[in-house]
C-alpha positions in Angstrom: 0.0 0.0 -0.1 2.8 2.5 0.8 4.4 2.0 -2.5 0.8 2.6 -4.6 0.6 6.0 -2.4 4.1 7.1 -2.9 4.6 6.0 -6.6 2.9 7.5 -9.8 -0.2 5.4 -9.7 -2.0 7.7 -7.0 -5.0 8.9 -9.2 -5.2 12.0 -7.5 -1.8 13.0 -8.4 -1.0 11.1 -11.9 -2.8 11.2 -14.3 -5.4 13.6 -12.8 -4.9 16.1 -10.1 -8.3 17.0 -8.8 -7.9 19.9 -6.5 -11.1 22.1 -7.3 -14.6 21.4 -6.2 -17.9 23.0 -7.0 -16.7 26.4 -5.3 -14.6 27.5 -8.1 -16.7 27.0 -11.0 -19.6 28.4 -8.9 -17.3 31.8 -8.0 -16.4 31.9 -11.7 -20.0 31.7 -12.6 -21.0 34.4 -10.3 -18.0 36.6 -11.1 -18.9 36.5 -14.9 -22.6 37.4 -14.0 -21.8 40.2 -12.0 -19.1 41.5 -14.5 -21.9 41.2 -17.2 -24.4 43.3 -15.3 -21.7 45.9 -14.4 -20.5 46.6 -18.2 -24.4 46.8 -19.2 -25.6 49.2 -16.2 -22.3 51.3 -16.7 -23.2 51.4 -20.6 -26.7 52.5 -20.0 -25.4 55.4 -17.7 -22.7 56.5 -20.1 -26.0 57.0 -22.5 -28.0 58.8 -20.1 -30.6 56.3 -19.3 -30.6 57.5 -15.5 -32.8 60.0 -16.4 -35.5 57.1 -17.0 -36.1 55.9 -13.1 -37.2 52.7 -14.4 -34.0 52.0 -15.9 -32.7 48.4 -14.9 -29.1 50.0 -14.3 -30.6 51.1 -11.2 -31.5 47.5 -10.0 -28.5 45.8 -11.2 -25.8 47.0 -8.9 -27.8 45.8 -5.8 -28.0 42.3 -7.4 -24.2 42.3 -8.0 -23.3 43.3 -4.5 -25.4 40.2 -3.3 -24.0 37.8 -6.1 -20.5 39.0 -5.7 -20.8 38.6 -2.1 -22.0 34.8 -2.5 -19.1 34.4 -5.0 -16.5 35.6 -2.2 -17.9 33.5 0.2 -17.6 30.4 -2.0 -14.1 31.4 -2.9 -13.2 31.6 0.8 -14.8 28.3 1.3 -12.3 26.6 -1.2 -9.2 28.0 0.5 -7.1 25.5 2.6 -5.7 28.1 5.2 -8.7 30.6 5.6 -7.0 32.5 8.4 -4.4 33.4 6.3 -6.5 35.0 3.3 -5.6 38.7 4.4 -1.9 37.9 3.1 -3.4 38.2 -0.5 -3.5 42.0 0.2 0.1 42.4 1.7 1.4 42.4 -1.6 1.0 42.7 -5.6 2.5 40.2 -7.8 2.3 41.6 -11.1 2.9 38.0 -13.0 0.2 36.3 -11.0 -3.6 36.1 -12.2 -4.6 35.5 -8.7 -3.0 38.3 -7.3 -4.3 40.5 -9.9 -7.8 38.9 -9.4 -7.9 39.5 -5.7 -7.4 43.3 -6.2 -9.9 43.3 -9.1 -12.3 42.0 -6.5 -11.9 44.4 -3.9 -11.8 47.5 -6.4 -15.2 46.2 -7.9 -17.1 46.9 -4.5 -16.6 50.6 -4.4 -17.8 50.8 -7.8 -21.1 48.7 -7.2 -21.6 50.9 -4.2 -21.1 54.0 -6.1 -23.6 52.5 -9.0 -26.0 52.1 -5.9 -25.7 55.5 -4.5 -27.4 57.0 -7.9 -30.6 55.4 -6.6 -30.5 53.8 -3.5 -33.2 51.5 -2.4 -36.3 53.1 -0.9 -36.1 51.2 2.5 -32.3 52.3 3.1 -33.3 56.0 2.2 -36.2 55.7 4.7 -33.6 54.5 7.5 -31.2 57.0 6.5 -32.9 60.0 4.8 -29.2 61.9 4.0 -28.8 59.0 1.9 -31.5 60.4 -0.3 -30.0 63.9 -0.5 -26.7 62.5 -1.1 -28.1 60.7 -3.9 -29.9 63.3 -5.7 -26.5 65.4 -5.6 -24.9 62.7 -7.2 -27.6 62.0 -10.1 -27.8 65.9 -10.8 -24.0 66.0 -12.0 -23.7 64.4 -15.2 -20.0 64.1 -14.9 -20.3 62.2 -11.7 -22.6 60.0 -13.6 -20.6 59.2 -16.5 -17.4 58.6 -14.1 -19.5 55.9 -12.2 -20.5 54.4 -15.6 -17.1 54.2 -17.1 -15.6 53.0 -13.8 -18.4 50.2 -14.0 -17.7 49.1 -17.6 -13.8 49.0 -17.0 -14.2 47.0 -13.5 -16.7 44.5 -15.1 -14.6 43.9 -18.1 -11.6 43.2 -16.1 -13.7 40.9 -13.7 -15.1 39.1 -16.4 -11.9 38.4 -18.5 -10.1 37.7 -15.4 -12.2 34.7 -14.6 -11.0 33.1 -17.9 -7.4 34.2 -17.7 -7.3 32.7 -13.9 -7.7 29.3 -15.9 -5.6 29.7 -18.9 -2.7 30.9 -17.0 -2.4 27.5 -15.7 -0.7 25.8 -18.3 -0.4 22.5 -16.8 -3.5 21.7 -17.9 -4.1 21.5 -21.7 -7.6 22.3 -21.9 -7.1 25.7 -20.1 -4.2 26.1 -22.0 -5.8 28.8 -24.6 -5.8 32.4 -24.9 -9.8 32.2 -25.9 -10.9 31.4 -22.4 -10.7 35.0 -21.1 -12.9 36.5 -24.0 -15.2 33.3 -23.8 -15.7 33.8 -20.2 -16.3 37.7 -20.7 -18.9 37.1 -23.5 -20.7 34.2 -21.5 -20.8 36.7 -18.5 -22.2 39.5 -20.8 -24.8 37.1 -21.9 -25.6 36.0 -18.1 -25.8 39.9 -17.4 -28.0 40.7 -20.4 -30.3 37.6 -19.9 -30.9 38.4 -16.2 -31.5 42.0 -17.2 -34.0 41.4 -19.6 -35.9 39.2 -17.2 -36.0 41.8 -14.5 -36.4 44.9 -16.5 -39.4 46.9 -16.4 -39.4 48.9 -19.1 -40.7 47.2 -22.7 -38.4 48.8 -25.0 -35.4 48.1 -22.7 -36.5 44.6 -22.4 -36.3 44.1 -26.2 -33.0 46.0 -26.5 -31.4 43.8 -23.8 -33.0 40.3 -25.4 -31.2 41.8 -29.1 -28.3 42.4 -27.0 -28.1 38.8 -25.6 -29.0 37.7 -29.1 -25.5 39.1 -30.3 -23.5 37.7 -27.0 -24.9 34.0 -27.6 -23.8 34.4 -31.3 -20.4 35.5 -30.4 -20.0 32.7 -27.8 -21.1 30.2 -30.5 -18.4 31.5 -32.6 -15.8 31.7 -29.6 -16.4 27.8 -29.0 -15.7 26.9 -32.3 -12.5 28.9 -32.3 -11.7 27.6 -29.0 -12.1 23.9 -30.2 -10.5 24.2 -33.4 -7.3 26.0 -31.7 -7.3 23.1 -29.4 -7.5 20.5 -32.1 -4.9 22.2 -34.1 -2.2 22.3 -31.4 -0.1 19.8 -29.7 -1.4 15.8 -29.0 -2.0 17.1 -25.1 -4.3 19.6 -26.4 -6.0 17.1 -29.0 -6.4 14.6 -26.0 -7.7 17.2 -23.7 -10.3 18.1 -26.5 -11.6 14.4 -26.8 -13.1 15.0 -23.3 -15.7 17.4 -24.9 -15.8 15.4 -28.3 -16.6 11.7 -27.2 -15.0 11.7 -23.8 -16.9 11.6 -20.5 -18.0 15.5 -20.6 -19.2 15.4 -24.1 -23.2 15.0 -23.4 -23.0 17.8 -20.5 -21.0 20.2 -23.0 -23.2 19.9 -26.1 -26.4 19.2 -24.5 -26.5 21.6 -21.5 -23.9 23.9 -22.4 -24.2 24.6 -26.4 -27.8 23.0 -27.0 -29.8 24.3 -23.9 -27.5 27.1 -22.8 -27.0 29.0 -26.2 -28.7 27.9 -29.2 -32.1 27.1 -27.7 -32.4 30.3 -25.9 -31.2 32.1 -29.1 -33.9 30.9 -31.1 -36.4 31.8 -28.6 -35.1 35.3 -28.3 -34.9 35.8 -31.6 -38.5 34.6 -32.2 -39.3 37.1 -29.2 -37.6 40.0 -30.6 -39.4 39.6 -34.0 -42.8 39.7 -32.2 -43.7 36.0 -32.9 -43.7 35.0 -29.4 -44.1 36.8 -26.2 -40.7 37.7 -23.9 -40.7 35.0 -21.2 -38.3 34.1 -18.3 -37.5 30.8 -20.2 -34.7 32.0 -22.3 -32.6 33.7 -19.7 -33.2 31.1 -17.3 -31.5 28.9 -19.6 -28.8 31.1 -20.5 -28.1 31.4 -16.9 -28.0 27.5 -16.5 -25.9 27.4 -19.7 -23.4 29.7 -18.1 -23.1 27.7 -14.7 -22.8 24.6 -16.7 -20.1 25.9 -18.9 -18.0 26.8 -16.0 -18.3 23.5 -14.2 -17.5 21.7 -17.6 -14.5 23.6 -18.1 -13.1 23.3 -14.3 -13.7 19.6 -14.2 -12.5 18.7 -17.4 -9.6 20.8 -17.3 -8.5 18.8 -14.2 -9.0 15.7 -15.9 -6.6 17.0 -18.9 -2.9 16.6 -18.6 0.3 16.8 -20.5 2.0 13.4 -21.5 4.2 11.5 -19.0 8.1 11.5 -19.5 
């Protein structure tokens, strides 16, 4: 028994190193979702939509704070030495995606809070009346609103693309060894943000615009899937073997049915019909998009841990 554990036959070390559980893909999903909402709410602010009191841009930052906090909790649960989490913020490692990600997460919070202050919840204003007057002063200054909108777009883009770069920087796993993971996770996050915004928007015109935007994001996501797989198939033998996990391997069904089919293609068809006024807008397509975004992170994280370079 000692020989089996200490040699290369240990299944948790070679050929598969399974380190990350459900916490990491769940965090990556919530981070991408929040990133998408931040980019969209920031875009609306830059376009002057804050003059419309029913604008969805006022609801998204509050949802973002809750979802990002859940993601941070998930990330904290994954840590092996939880009491030492503060050490992440005692230094900056320019070449470490995890270091960059840690600081991006901290910077995202004040941007979300600034968004919320433009139109705080009624309960908060009732509890702290000065919050209402502060919000009105902020909203009356177009320069402040534009600054908050620009910061939201930049912070959201950084957060969304970082969730993919975090994996692509780990070159020991061939399935993650692709520069397209960053853009793919960013576009997937934008799609999740647009789908959720479309679902909660109260303005009919805004709901239609968000559905059209989501159709664009879903179409781009399909193209990135194709480029991602083509890039892996045309690379080394290790990348080819890793791609087979999604093309005939144990993750094939989940990837093509739940991620591509139910998560992208079906909601895209539904929303194309909805924006052309052939069917009514329903929550079905947005919920499928969110489920597909979650499934994407789980498939990539788990399949990536199965992939490996050849033994030497």
